[in-house]
Every structure is written in structure tokens, then in C-alpha cells.
ModelCIF file with pLDDT and N, C-alpha, C, O atoms, coordinates in Angstrom:
data_MODEL
#
_entry.id   MODEL 
#
_entity.id                         1 
_entity.type                       polymer 
_entity.pdbx_number_of_molecules   1 
#
_entity_poly.entity_id                      1 
_entity_poly.type                           'polypeptide(L)' 
_entity_poly.nstd_linkage                   no 
_entity_poly.nstd_monomer                   no 
_entity_poly.pdbx_seq_one_letter_code       MSVTQSGTAGAGDAEAPRGRTRWGVVTAILGLPALAVGVFLLMMAVWVLVS 
_entity_poly.pdbx_seq_one_letter_code_can   MSVTQSGTAGAGDAEAPRGRTRWGVVTAILGLPALAVGVFLLMMAVWVLVS 
_entity_poly.pdbx_strand_id                 A 
#
loop_
_entity_poly_seq.entity_id 
_entity_poly_seq.num 
_entity_poly_seq.mon_id 
_entity_poly_seq.hetero 
1 1  MET n 
1 2  SER n 
1 3  VAL n 
1 4  THR n 
1 5  GLN n 
1 6  SER n 
1 7  GLY n 
1 8  THR n 
1 9  ALA n 
1 10 GLY n 
1 11 ALA n 
1 12 GLY n 
1 13 ASP n 
1 14 ALA n 
1 15 GLU n 
1 16 ALA n 
1 17 PRO n 
1 18 ARG n 
1 19 GLY n 
1 20 ARG n 
1 21 THR n 
1 22 ARG n 
1 23 TRP n 
1 24 GLY n 
1 25 VAL n 
1 26 VAL n 
1 27 THR n 
1 28 ALA n 
1 29 ILE n 
1 30 LEU n 
1 31 GLY n 
1 32 LEU n 
1 33 PRO n 
1 34 ALA n 
1 35 LEU n 
1 36 ALA n 
1 37 VAL n 
1 38 GLY n 
1 39 VAL n 
1 40 PHE n 
1 41 LEU n 
1 42 LEU n 
1 43 MET n 
1 44 MET n 
1 45 ALA n 
1 46 VAL n 
1 47 TRP n 
1 48 VAL n 
1 49 LEU n 
1 50 VAL n 
1 51 SER n 
#
_struct_asym.id          A 
_struct_asym.entity_id   1 
#
loop_
_ma_qa_metric.id 
_ma_qa_metric.mode 
_ma_qa_metric.name 
_ma_qa_metric.software_group_id 
_ma_qa_metric.type 
1 global pLDDT . pLDDT 
2 local  pLDDT . pLDDT 
#
_ma_qa_metric_global.metric_id      1 
_ma_qa_metric_global.metric_value   77.18 
_ma_qa_metric_global.model_id       1 
_ma_qa_metric_global.ordinal_id     1 
#
loop_
_ma_qa_metric_local.label_asym_id 
_ma_qa_metric_local.label_comp_id 
_ma_qa_metric_local.label_seq_id 
_ma_qa_metric_local.metric_id 
_ma_qa_metric_local.metric_value 
_ma_qa_metric_local.model_id 
_ma_qa_metric_local.ordinal_id 
A MET 1  2 56.00 1 1  
A SER 2  2 57.00 1 2  
A VAL 3  2 57.00 1 3  
A THR 4  2 57.00 1 4  
A GLN 5  2 55.00 1 5  
A SER 6  2 53.00 1 6  
A GLY 7  2 53.00 1 7  
A THR 8  2 55.00 1 8  
A ALA 9  2 55.00 1 9  
A GLY 10 2 53.00 1 10 
A ALA 11 2 53.00 1 11 
A GLY 12 2 53.00 1 12 
A ASP 13 2 54.00 1 13 
A ALA 14 2 54.00 1 14 
A GLU 15 2 55.00 1 15 
A ALA 16 2 56.00 1 16 
A PRO 17 2 61.00 1 17 
A ARG 18 2 60.00 1 18 
A GLY 19 2 59.00 1 19 
A ARG 20 2 63.00 1 20 
A THR 21 2 74.00 1 21 
A ARG 22 2 83.00 1 22 
A TRP 23 2 81.00 1 23 
A GLY 24 2 83.00 1 24 
A VAL 25 2 86.00 1 25 
A VAL 26 2 85.00 1 26 
A THR 27 2 85.00 1 27 
A ALA 28 2 84.00 1 28 
A ILE 29 2 88.00 1 29 
A LEU 30 2 89.00 1 30 
A GLY 31 2 91.00 1 31 
A LEU 32 2 89.00 1 32 
A PRO 33 2 91.00 1 33 
A ALA 34 2 91.00 1 34 
A LEU 35 2 93.00 1 35 
A ALA 36 2 94.00 1 36 
A VAL 37 2 95.00 1 37 
A GLY 38 2 95.00 1 38 
A VAL 39 2 96.00 1 39 
A PHE 40 2 97.00 1 40 
A LEU 41 2 97.00 1 41 
A LEU 42 2 97.00 1 42 
A MET 43 2 97.00 1 43 
A MET 44 2 97.00 1 44 
A ALA 45 2 96.00 1 45 
A VAL 46 2 96.00 1 46 
A TRP 47 2 96.00 1 47 
A VAL 48 2 95.00 1 48 
A LEU 49 2 95.00 1 49 
A VAL 50 2 95.00 1 50 
A SER 51 2 86.00 1 51 
#
loop_
_atom_site.group_PDB 
_atom_site.id 
_atom_site.type_symbol 
_atom_site.label_atom_id 
_atom_site.label_alt_id 
_atom_site.label_comp_id 
_atom_site.label_asym_id 
_atom_site.label_entity_id 
_atom_site.label_seq_id 
_atom_site.pdbx_PDB_ins_code 
_atom_site.Cartn_x 
_atom_site.Cartn_y 
_atom_site.Cartn_z 
_atom_site.occupancy 
_atom_site.B_iso_or_equiv 
_atom_site.pdbx_formal_charge 
_atom_site.auth_seq_id 
_atom_site.auth_comp_id 
_atom_site.auth_asym_id 
_atom_site.auth_atom_id 
_atom_site.pdbx_PDB_model_num 
ATOM 1   N N  . MET A 1 1  ? 0.827  -1.197 0.000   1.00 56.00 ? 1  MET A N  1 
ATOM 2   C CA . MET A 1 1  ? 0.000  0.000  0.000   1.00 56.00 ? 1  MET A CA 1 
ATOM 3   C C  . MET A 1 1  ? 0.861  1.247  0.000   1.00 56.00 ? 1  MET A C  1 
ATOM 4   O O  . MET A 1 1  ? 0.545  2.220  -0.685  1.00 56.00 ? 1  MET A O  1 
ATOM 5   N N  . SER A 1 2  ? 1.952  1.229  0.765   1.00 57.00 ? 2  SER A N  1 
ATOM 6   C CA . SER A 1 2  ? 2.821  2.407  0.782   1.00 57.00 ? 2  SER A CA 1 
ATOM 7   C C  . SER A 1 2  ? 3.502  2.594  -0.576  1.00 57.00 ? 2  SER A C  1 
ATOM 8   O O  . SER A 1 2  ? 3.832  3.718  -0.956  1.00 57.00 ? 2  SER A O  1 
ATOM 9   N N  . VAL A 1 3  ? 3.710  1.501  -1.302  1.00 57.00 ? 3  VAL A N  1 
ATOM 10  C CA . VAL A 1 3  ? 4.308  1.618  -2.635  1.00 57.00 ? 3  VAL A CA 1 
ATOM 11  C C  . VAL A 1 3  ? 3.356  2.367  -3.566  1.00 57.00 ? 3  VAL A C  1 
ATOM 12  O O  . VAL A 1 3  ? 3.790  3.211  -4.350  1.00 57.00 ? 3  VAL A O  1 
ATOM 13  N N  . THR A 1 4  ? 2.061  2.061  -3.480  1.00 57.00 ? 4  THR A N  1 
ATOM 14  C CA . THR A 1 4  ? 1.065  2.740  -4.323  1.00 57.00 ? 4  THR A CA 1 
ATOM 15  C C  . THR A 1 4  ? 0.993  4.225  -3.973  1.00 57.00 ? 4  THR A C  1 
ATOM 16  O O  . THR A 1 4  ? 0.908  5.076  -4.860  1.00 57.00 ? 4  THR A O  1 
ATOM 17  N N  . GLN A 1 5  ? 1.029  4.532  -2.668  1.00 55.00 ? 5  GLN A N  1 
ATOM 18  C CA . GLN A 1 5  ? 0.944  5.932  -2.265  1.00 55.00 ? 5  GLN A CA 1 
ATOM 19  C C  . GLN A 1 5  ? 2.166  6.706  -2.725  1.00 55.00 ? 5  GLN A C  1 
ATOM 20  O O  . GLN A 1 5  ? 2.035  7.832  -3.207  1.00 55.00 ? 5  GLN A O  1 
ATOM 21  N N  . SER A 1 6  ? 3.353  6.127  -2.586  1.00 53.00 ? 6  SER A N  1 
ATOM 22  C CA . SER A 1 6  ? 4.545  6.842  -3.032  1.00 53.00 ? 6  SER A CA 1 
ATOM 23  C C  . SER A 1 6  ? 4.562  6.954  -4.553  1.00 53.00 ? 6  SER A C  1 
ATOM 24  O O  . SER A 1 6  ? 5.057  7.941  -5.098  1.00 53.00 ? 6  SER A O  1 
ATOM 25  N N  . GLY A 1 7  ? 4.019  5.939  -5.246  1.00 53.00 ? 7  GLY A N  1 
ATOM 26  C CA . GLY A 1 7  ? 3.917  6.030  -6.694  1.00 53.00 ? 7  GLY A CA 1 
ATOM 27  C C  . GLY A 1 7  ? 2.977  7.152  -7.115  1.00 53.00 ? 7  GLY A C  1 
ATOM 28  O O  . GLY A 1 7  ? 3.248  7.867  -8.080  1.00 53.00 ? 7  GLY A O  1 
ATOM 29  N N  . THR A 1 8  ? 1.887  7.303  -6.399  1.00 55.00 ? 8  THR A N  1 
ATOM 30  C CA . THR A 1 8  ? 0.938  8.384  -6.698  1.00 55.00 ? 8  THR A CA 1 
ATOM 31  C C  . THR A 1 8  ? 1.569  9.739  -6.410  1.00 55.00 ? 8  THR A C  1 
ATOM 32  O O  . THR A 1 8  ? 1.407  10.676 -7.192  1.00 55.00 ? 8  THR A O  1 
ATOM 33  N N  . ALA A 1 9  ? 2.284  9.852  -5.300  1.00 55.00 ? 9  ALA A N  1 
ATOM 34  C CA . ALA A 1 9  ? 2.941  11.121 -4.971  1.00 55.00 ? 9  ALA A CA 1 
ATOM 35  C C  . ALA A 1 9  ? 4.000  11.441 -6.012  1.00 55.00 ? 9  ALA A C  1 
ATOM 36  O O  . ALA A 1 9  ? 4.173  12.599 -6.393  1.00 55.00 ? 9  ALA A O  1 
ATOM 37  N N  . GLY A 1 10 ? 4.708  10.417 -6.472  1.00 53.00 ? 10 GLY A N  1 
ATOM 38  C CA . GLY A 1 10 ? 5.714  10.635 -7.497  1.00 53.00 ? 10 GLY A CA 1 
ATOM 39  C C  . GLY A 1 10 ? 5.096  11.105 -8.800  1.00 53.00 ? 10 GLY A C  1 
ATOM 40  O O  . GLY A 1 10 ? 5.670  11.944 -9.494  1.00 53.00 ? 10 GLY A O  1 
ATOM 41  N N  . ALA A 1 11 ? 3.914  10.566 -9.143  1.00 53.00 ? 11 ALA A N  1 
ATOM 42  C CA . ALA A 1 11 ? 3.234  10.985 -10.368 1.00 53.00 ? 11 ALA A CA 1 
ATOM 43  C C  . ALA A 1 11 ? 2.789  12.435 -10.246 1.00 53.00 ? 11 ALA A C  1 
ATOM 44  O O  . ALA A 1 11 ? 2.879  13.189 -11.215 1.00 53.00 ? 11 ALA A O  1 
ATOM 45  N N  . GLY A 1 12 ? 2.314  12.835 -9.080  1.00 53.00 ? 12 GLY A N  1 
ATOM 46  C CA . GLY A 1 12 ? 1.903  14.225 -8.867  1.00 53.00 ? 12 GLY A CA 1 
ATOM 47  C C  . GLY A 1 12 ? 3.093  15.162 -8.963  1.00 53.00 ? 12 GLY A C  1 
ATOM 48  O O  . GLY A 1 12 ? 2.989  16.247 -9.536  1.00 53.00 ? 12 GLY A O  1 
ATOM 49  N N  . ASP A 1 13 ? 4.209  14.754 -8.413  1.00 54.00 ? 13 ASP A N  1 
ATOM 50  C CA . ASP A 1 13 ? 5.414  15.572 -8.485  1.00 54.00 ? 13 ASP A CA 1 
ATOM 51  C C  . ASP A 1 13 ? 5.922  15.660 -9.916  1.00 54.00 ? 13 ASP A C  1 
ATOM 52  O O  . ASP A 1 13 ? 6.475  16.683 -10.318 1.00 54.00 ? 13 ASP A O  1 
ATOM 53  N N  . ALA A 1 14 ? 5.737  14.596 -10.683 1.00 54.00 ? 14 ALA A N  1 
ATOM 54  C CA . ALA A 1 14 ? 6.227  14.592 -12.060 1.00 54.00 ? 14 ALA A CA 1 
ATOM 55  C C  . ALA A 1 14 ? 5.378  15.511 -12.942 1.00 54.00 ? 14 ALA A C  1 
ATOM 56  O O  . ALA A 1 14 ? 5.885  16.079 -13.909 1.00 54.00 ? 14 ALA A O  1 
ATOM 57  N N  . GLU A 1 15 ? 4.078  15.662 -12.611 1.00 55.00 ? 15 GLU A N  1 
ATOM 58  C CA . GLU A 1 15 ? 3.212  16.503 -13.443 1.00 55.00 ? 15 GLU A CA 1 
ATOM 59  C C  . GLU A 1 15 ? 3.462  17.990 -13.213 1.00 55.00 ? 15 GLU A C  1 
ATOM 60  O O  . GLU A 1 15 ? 3.279  18.784 -14.135 1.00 55.00 ? 15 GLU A O  1 
ATOM 61  N N  . ALA A 1 16 ? 3.872  18.387 -12.023 1.00 56.00 ? 16 ALA A N  1 
ATOM 62  C CA . ALA A 1 16 ? 4.049  19.810 -11.724 1.00 56.00 ? 16 ALA A CA 1 
ATOM 63  C C  . ALA A 1 16 ? 5.116  20.473 -12.610 1.00 56.00 ? 16 ALA A C  1 
ATOM 64  O O  . ALA A 1 16 ? 4.861  21.551 -13.146 1.00 56.00 ? 16 ALA A O  1 
ATOM 65  N N  . PRO A 1 17 ? 6.293  19.871 -12.782 1.00 61.00 ? 17 PRO A N  1 
ATOM 66  C CA . PRO A 1 17 ? 7.271  20.524 -13.661 1.00 61.00 ? 17 PRO A CA 1 
ATOM 67  C C  . PRO A 1 17 ? 6.788  20.621 -15.105 1.00 61.00 ? 17 PRO A C  1 
ATOM 68  O O  . PRO A 1 17 ? 7.114  21.581 -15.802 1.00 61.00 ? 17 PRO A O  1 
ATOM 69  N N  . ARG A 1 18 ? 6.002  19.620 -15.565 1.00 60.00 ? 18 ARG A N  1 
ATOM 70  C CA . ARG A 1 18 ? 5.479  19.702 -16.933 1.00 60.00 ? 18 ARG A CA 1 
ATOM 71  C C  . ARG A 1 18 ? 4.544  20.891 -17.071 1.00 60.00 ? 18 ARG A C  1 
ATOM 72  O O  . ARG A 1 18 ? 4.562  21.579 -18.091 1.00 60.00 ? 18 ARG A O  1 
ATOM 73  N N  . GLY A 1 19 ? 3.729  21.140 -16.058 1.00 59.00 ? 19 GLY A N  1 
ATOM 74  C CA . GLY A 1 19 ? 2.826  22.283 -16.078 1.00 59.00 ? 19 GLY A CA 1 
ATOM 75  C C  . GLY A 1 19 ? 3.603  23.588 -16.100 1.00 59.00 ? 19 GLY A C  1 
ATOM 76  O O  . GLY A 1 19 ? 3.263  24.507 -16.845 1.00 59.00 ? 19 GLY A O  1 
ATOM 77  N N  . ARG A 1 20 ? 4.644  23.668 -15.285 1.00 63.00 ? 20 ARG A N  1 
ATOM 78  C CA . ARG A 1 20 ? 5.462  24.884 -15.268 1.00 63.00 ? 20 ARG A CA 1 
ATOM 79  C C  . ARG A 1 20 ? 6.168  25.059 -16.593 1.00 63.00 ? 20 ARG A C  1 
ATOM 80  O O  . ARG A 1 20 ? 6.307  26.184 -17.074 1.00 63.00 ? 20 ARG A O  1 
ATOM 81  N N  . THR A 1 21 ? 6.619  23.967 -17.195 1.00 74.00 ? 21 THR A N  1 
ATOM 82  C CA . THR A 1 21 ? 7.288  24.053 -18.494 1.00 74.00 ? 21 THR A CA 1 
ATOM 83  C C  . THR A 1 21 ? 6.304  24.535 -19.553 1.00 74.00 ? 21 THR A C  1 
ATOM 84  O O  . THR A 1 21 ? 6.664  25.346 -20.406 1.00 74.00 ? 21 THR A O  1 
ATOM 85  N N  . ARG A 1 22 ? 5.071  24.049 -19.508 1.00 83.00 ? 22 ARG A N  1 
ATOM 86  C CA . ARG A 1 22 ? 4.053  24.467 -20.476 1.00 83.00 ? 22 ARG A CA 1 
ATOM 87  C C  . ARG A 1 22 ? 3.795  25.962 -20.343 1.00 83.00 ? 22 ARG A C  1 
ATOM 88  O O  . ARG A 1 22 ? 3.697  26.662 -21.351 1.00 83.00 ? 22 ARG A O  1 
ATOM 89  N N  . TRP A 1 23 ? 3.680  26.470 -19.092 1.00 81.00 ? 23 TRP A N  1 
ATOM 90  C CA . TRP A 1 23 ? 3.479  27.904 -18.902 1.00 81.00 ? 23 TRP A CA 1 
ATOM 91  C C  . TRP A 1 23 ? 4.716  28.677 -19.327 1.00 81.00 ? 23 TRP A C  1 
ATOM 92  O O  . TRP A 1 23 ? 4.602  29.810 -19.796 1.00 81.00 ? 23 TRP A O  1 
ATOM 93  N N  . GLY A 1 24 ? 5.892  28.089 -19.173 1.00 83.00 ? 24 GLY A N  1 
ATOM 94  C CA . GLY A 1 24 ? 7.114  28.753 -19.638 1.00 83.00 ? 24 GLY A CA 1 
ATOM 95  C C  . GLY A 1 24 ? 7.116  28.902 -21.146 1.00 83.00 ? 24 GLY A C  1 
ATOM 96  O O  . GLY A 1 24 ? 7.563  29.922 -21.672 1.00 83.00 ? 24 GLY A O  1 
ATOM 97  N N  . VAL A 1 25 ? 6.620  27.891 -21.846 1.00 86.00 ? 25 VAL A N  1 
ATOM 98  C CA . VAL A 1 25 ? 6.532  27.968 -23.309 1.00 86.00 ? 25 VAL A CA 1 
ATOM 99  C C  . VAL A 1 25 ? 5.527  29.039 -23.717 1.00 86.00 ? 25 VAL A C  1 
ATOM 100 O O  . VAL A 1 25 ? 5.788  29.821 -24.631 1.00 86.00 ? 25 VAL A O  1 
ATOM 101 N N  . VAL A 1 26 ? 4.375  29.078 -23.038 1.00 85.00 ? 26 VAL A N  1 
ATOM 102 C CA . VAL A 1 26 ? 3.362  30.101 -23.347 1.00 85.00 ? 26 VAL A CA 1 
ATOM 103 C C  . VAL A 1 26 ? 3.932  31.494 -23.088 1.00 85.00 ? 26 VAL A C  1 
ATOM 104 O O  . VAL A 1 26 ? 3.735  32.408 -23.888 1.00 85.00 ? 26 VAL A O  1 
ATOM 105 N N  . THR A 1 27 ? 4.633  31.650 -21.975 1.00 85.00 ? 27 THR A N  1 
ATOM 106 C CA . THR A 1 27 ? 5.232  32.944 -21.653 1.00 85.00 ? 27 THR A CA 1 
ATOM 107 C C  . THR A 1 27 ? 6.269  33.337 -22.694 1.00 85.00 ? 27 THR A C  1 
ATOM 108 O O  . THR A 1 27 ? 6.347  34.504 -23.080 1.00 85.00 ? 27 THR A O  1 
ATOM 109 N N  . ALA A 1 28 ? 7.064  32.377 -23.153 1.00 84.00 ? 28 ALA A N  1 
ATOM 110 C CA . ALA A 1 28 ? 8.067  32.677 -24.172 1.00 84.00 ? 28 ALA A CA 1 
ATOM 111 C C  . ALA A 1 28 ? 7.412  33.073 -25.492 1.00 84.00 ? 28 ALA A C  1 
ATOM 112 O O  . ALA A 1 28 ? 7.865  34.004 -26.158 1.00 84.00 ? 28 ALA A O  1 
ATOM 113 N N  . ILE A 1 29 ? 6.345  32.368 -25.870 1.00 88.00 ? 29 ILE A N  1 
ATOM 114 C CA . ILE A 1 29 ? 5.675  32.667 -27.137 1.00 88.00 ? 29 ILE A CA 1 
ATOM 115 C C  . ILE A 1 29 ? 5.057  34.054 -27.086 1.00 88.00 ? 29 ILE A C  1 
ATOM 116 O O  . ILE A 1 29 ? 5.136  34.801 -28.062 1.00 88.00 ? 29 ILE A O  1 
ATOM 117 N N  . LEU A 1 30 ? 4.440  34.411 -25.960 1.00 89.00 ? 30 LEU A N  1 
ATOM 118 C CA . LEU A 1 30 ? 3.816  35.727 -25.859 1.00 89.00 ? 30 LEU A CA 1 
ATOM 119 C C  . LEU A 1 30 ? 4.837  36.811 -25.516 1.00 89.00 ? 30 LEU A C  1 
ATOM 120 O O  . LEU A 1 30 ? 4.667  37.966 -25.908 1.00 89.00 ? 30 LEU A O  1 
ATOM 121 N N  . GLY A 1 31 ? 5.873  36.458 -24.804 1.00 91.00 ? 31 GLY A N  1 
ATOM 122 C CA . GLY A 1 31 ? 6.842  37.450 -24.344 1.00 91.00 ? 31 GLY A CA 1 
ATOM 123 C C  . GLY A 1 31 ? 7.832  37.878 -25.407 1.00 91.00 ? 31 GLY A C  1 
ATOM 124 O O  . GLY A 1 31 ? 8.255  39.033 -25.426 1.00 91.00 ? 31 GLY A O  1 
ATOM 125 N N  . LEU A 1 32 ? 8.207  36.971 -26.290 1.00 89.00 ? 32 LEU A N  1 
ATOM 126 C CA . LEU A 1 32 ? 9.195  37.326 -27.310 1.00 89.00 ? 32 LEU A CA 1 
ATOM 127 C C  . LEU A 1 32 ? 8.672  38.374 -28.293 1.00 89.00 ? 32 LEU A C  1 
ATOM 128 O O  . LEU A 1 32 ? 9.399  39.321 -28.592 1.00 89.00 ? 32 LEU A O  1 
ATOM 129 N N  . PRO A 1 33 ? 7.453  38.248 -28.806 1.00 91.00 ? 33 PRO A N  1 
ATOM 130 C CA . PRO A 1 33 ? 6.948  39.332 -29.658 1.00 91.00 ? 33 PRO A CA 1 
ATOM 131 C C  . PRO A 1 33 ? 6.809  40.653 -28.904 1.00 91.00 ? 33 PRO A C  1 
ATOM 132 O O  . PRO A 1 33 ? 7.070  41.715 -29.470 1.00 91.00 ? 33 PRO A O  1 
ATOM 133 N N  . ALA A 1 34 ? 6.405  40.602 -27.641 1.00 91.00 ? 34 ALA A N  1 
ATOM 134 C CA . ALA A 1 34 ? 6.293  41.826 -26.849 1.00 91.00 ? 34 ALA A CA 1 
ATOM 135 C C  . ALA A 1 34 ? 7.667  42.454 -26.661 1.00 91.00 ? 34 ALA A C  1 
ATOM 136 O O  . ALA A 1 34 ? 7.802  43.677 -26.713 1.00 91.00 ? 34 ALA A O  1 
ATOM 137 N N  . LEU A 1 35 ? 8.671  41.640 -26.446 1.00 93.00 ? 35 LEU A N  1 
ATOM 138 C CA . LEU A 1 35 ? 10.038 42.139 -26.314 1.00 93.00 ? 35 LEU A CA 1 
ATOM 139 C C  . LEU A 1 35 ? 10.514 42.747 -27.632 1.00 93.00 ? 35 LEU A C  1 
ATOM 140 O O  . LEU A 1 35 ? 11.161 43.794 -27.635 1.00 93.00 ? 35 LEU A O  1 
ATOM 141 N N  . ALA A 1 36 ? 10.199 42.100 -28.737 1.00 94.00 ? 36 ALA A N  1 
ATOM 142 C CA . ALA A 1 36 ? 10.596 42.619 -30.048 1.00 94.00 ? 36 ALA A CA 1 
ATOM 143 C C  . ALA A 1 36 ? 9.929  43.965 -30.321 1.00 94.00 ? 36 ALA A C  1 
ATOM 144 O O  . ALA A 1 36 ? 10.575 44.882 -30.829 1.00 94.00 ? 36 ALA A O  1 
ATOM 145 N N  . VAL A 1 37 ? 8.647  44.092 -29.989 1.00 95.00 ? 37 VAL A N  1 
ATOM 146 C CA . VAL A 1 37 ? 7.944  45.370 -30.185 1.00 95.00 ? 37 VAL A CA 1 
ATOM 147 C C  . VAL A 1 37 ? 8.556  46.448 -29.295 1.00 95.00 ? 37 VAL A C  1 
ATOM 148 O O  . VAL A 1 37 ? 8.727  47.588 -29.726 1.00 95.00 ? 37 VAL A O  1 
ATOM 149 N N  . GLY A 1 38 ? 8.884  46.090 -28.061 1.00 95.00 ? 38 GLY A N  1 
ATOM 150 C CA . GLY A 1 38 ? 9.510  47.054 -27.147 1.00 95.00 ? 38 GLY A CA 1 
ATOM 151 C C  . GLY A 1 38 ? 10.854 47.534 -27.660 1.00 95.00 ? 38 GLY A C  1 
ATOM 152 O O  . GLY A 1 38 ? 11.161 48.725 -27.600 1.00 95.00 ? 38 GLY A O  1 
ATOM 153 N N  . VAL A 1 39 ? 11.652 46.611 -28.163 1.00 96.00 ? 39 VAL A N  1 
ATOM 154 C CA . VAL A 1 39 ? 12.962 46.982 -28.707 1.00 96.00 ? 39 VAL A CA 1 
ATOM 155 C C  . VAL A 1 39 ? 12.783 47.861 -29.948 1.00 96.00 ? 39 VAL A C  1 
ATOM 156 O O  . VAL A 1 39 ? 13.516 48.832 -30.133 1.00 96.00 ? 39 VAL A O  1 
ATOM 157 N N  . PHE A 1 40 ? 11.810 47.520 -30.797 1.00 97.00 ? 40 PHE A N  1 
ATOM 158 C CA . PHE A 1 40 ? 11.544 48.318 -31.992 1.00 97.00 ? 40 PHE A CA 1 
ATOM 159 C C  . PHE A 1 40 ? 11.140 49.743 -31.609 1.00 97.00 ? 40 PHE A C  1 
ATOM 160 O O  . PHE A 1 40 ? 11.640 50.704 -32.192 1.00 97.00 ? 40 PHE A O  1 
ATOM 161 N N  . LEU A 1 41 ? 10.238 49.885 -30.634 1.00 97.00 ? 41 LEU A N  1 
ATOM 162 C CA . LEU A 1 41 ? 9.811  51.212 -30.199 1.00 97.00 ? 41 LEU A CA 1 
ATOM 163 C C  . LEU A 1 41 ? 10.965 51.994 -29.582 1.00 97.00 ? 41 LEU A C  1 
ATOM 164 O O  . LEU A 1 41 ? 11.076 53.204 -29.779 1.00 97.00 ? 41 LEU A O  1 
ATOM 165 N N  . LEU A 1 42 ? 11.813 51.308 -28.843 1.00 97.00 ? 42 LEU A N  1 
ATOM 166 C CA . LEU A 1 42 ? 12.985 51.965 -28.264 1.00 97.00 ? 42 LEU A CA 1 
ATOM 167 C C  . LEU A 1 42 ? 13.920 52.465 -29.357 1.00 97.00 ? 42 LEU A C  1 
ATOM 168 O O  . LEU A 1 42 ? 14.427 53.583 -29.273 1.00 97.00 ? 42 LEU A O  1 
ATOM 169 N N  . MET A 1 43 ? 14.154 51.646 -30.387 1.00 97.00 ? 43 MET A N  1 
ATOM 170 C CA . MET A 1 43 ? 15.015 52.065 -31.493 1.00 97.00 ? 43 MET A CA 1 
ATOM 171 C C  . MET A 1 43 ? 14.390 53.246 -32.246 1.00 97.00 ? 43 MET A C  1 
ATOM 172 O O  . MET A 1 43 ? 15.100 54.166 -32.652 1.00 97.00 ? 43 MET A O  1 
ATOM 173 N N  . MET A 1 44 ? 13.081 53.224 -32.429 1.00 97.00 ? 44 MET A N  1 
ATOM 174 C CA . MET A 1 44 ? 12.414 54.333 -33.113 1.00 97.00 ? 44 MET A CA 1 
ATOM 175 C C  . MET A 1 44 ? 12.543 55.616 -32.290 1.00 97.00 ? 44 MET A C  1 
ATOM 176 O O  . MET A 1 44 ? 12.775 56.687 -32.851 1.00 97.00 ? 44 MET A O  1 
ATOM 177 N N  . ALA A 1 45 ? 12.395 55.518 -30.971 1.00 96.00 ? 45 ALA A N  1 
ATOM 178 C CA . ALA A 1 45 ? 12.519 56.691 -30.113 1.00 96.00 ? 45 ALA A CA 1 
ATOM 179 C C  . ALA A 1 45 ? 13.935 57.248 -30.179 1.00 96.00 ? 45 ALA A C  1 
ATOM 180 O O  . ALA A 1 45 ? 14.111 58.464 -30.245 1.00 96.00 ? 45 ALA A O  1 
ATOM 181 N N  . VAL A 1 46 ? 14.933 56.398 -30.162 1.00 96.00 ? 46 VAL A N  1 
ATOM 182 C CA . VAL A 1 46 ? 16.326 56.847 -30.262 1.00 96.00 ? 46 VAL A CA 1 
ATOM 183 C C  . VAL A 1 46 ? 16.555 57.487 -31.619 1.00 96.00 ? 46 VAL A C  1 
ATOM 184 O O  . VAL A 1 46 ? 17.220 58.519 -31.702 1.00 96.00 ? 46 VAL A O  1 
ATOM 185 N N  . TRP A 1 47 ? 16.023 56.905 -32.685 1.00 96.00 ? 47 TRP A N  1 
ATOM 186 C CA . TRP A 1 47 ? 16.189 57.446 -34.038 1.00 96.00 ? 47 TRP A CA 1 
ATOM 187 C C  . TRP A 1 47 ? 15.563 58.841 -34.146 1.00 96.00 ? 47 TRP A C  1 
ATOM 188 O O  . TRP A 1 47 ? 16.135 59.746 -34.753 1.00 96.00 ? 47 TRP A O  1 
ATOM 189 N N  . VAL A 1 48 ? 14.367 58.996 -33.541 1.00 95.00 ? 48 VAL A N  1 
ATOM 190 C CA . VAL A 1 48 ? 13.700 60.314 -33.591 1.00 95.00 ? 48 VAL A CA 1 
ATOM 191 C C  . VAL A 1 48 ? 14.490 61.331 -32.781 1.00 95.00 ? 48 VAL A C  1 
ATOM 192 O O  . VAL A 1 48 ? 14.625 62.478 -33.208 1.00 95.00 ? 48 VAL A O  1 
ATOM 193 N N  . LEU A 1 49 ? 15.010 60.946 -31.639 1.00 95.00 ? 49 LEU A N  1 
ATOM 194 C CA . LEU A 1 49 ? 15.762 61.893 -30.800 1.00 95.00 ? 49 LEU A CA 1 
ATOM 195 C C  . LEU A 1 49 ? 17.088 62.266 -31.442 1.00 95.00 ? 49 LEU A C  1 
ATOM 196 O O  . LEU A 1 49 ? 17.524 63.410 -31.313 1.00 95.00 ? 49 LEU A O  1 
ATOM 197 N N  . VAL A 1 50 ? 17.731 61.354 -32.118 1.00 95.00 ? 50 VAL A N  1 
ATOM 198 C CA . VAL A 1 50 ? 19.041 61.621 -32.719 1.00 95.00 ? 50 VAL A CA 1 
ATOM 199 C C  . VAL A 1 50 ? 18.895 62.437 -33.990 1.00 95.00 ? 50 VAL A C  1 
ATOM 200 O O  . VAL A 1 50 ? 19.718 63.315 -34.245 1.00 95.00 ? 50 VAL A O  1 
ATOM 201 N N  . SER A 1 51 ? 17.882 62.178 -34.788 1.00 86.00 ? 51 SER A N  1 
ATOM 202 C CA . SER A 1 51 ? 17.760 62.861 -36.074 1.00 86.00 ? 51 SER A CA 1 
ATOM 203 C C  . SER A 1 51 ? 16.988 64.166 -35.993 1.00 86.00 ? 51 SER A C  1 
ATOM 204 O O  . SER A 1 51 ? 16.811 64.843 -37.006 1.00 86.00 ? 51 SER A O  1 
#
């Protein structure tokens, strides 16, 4: 019985990192375009101030 319980706890522990990894992928997919837009706006602001 203790083997089943530890197996269940191990399965729960194994699922948590997968969930965090999935959210990390979502954050990367949404964050990279936002970062690119931010960098583009920063470059445009520098270009306007310099010229």
C-alpha cells in the first residue's frame, strides 16, 4: 500500500514541472513578440531623438 501511495505522490510531483514548463513555453511565445515590439519602439525613439 505504501508503494502505491509513493507512486501516486511521485506521479503528482512529475506533473508539476510539466505544467510549469508548459506555462514557460506560453510565456516565451507571448513574451518574445512583446520584447521585439519594445525593442523596436525603443530604437524608433532613439532614431527620432538623434535625427
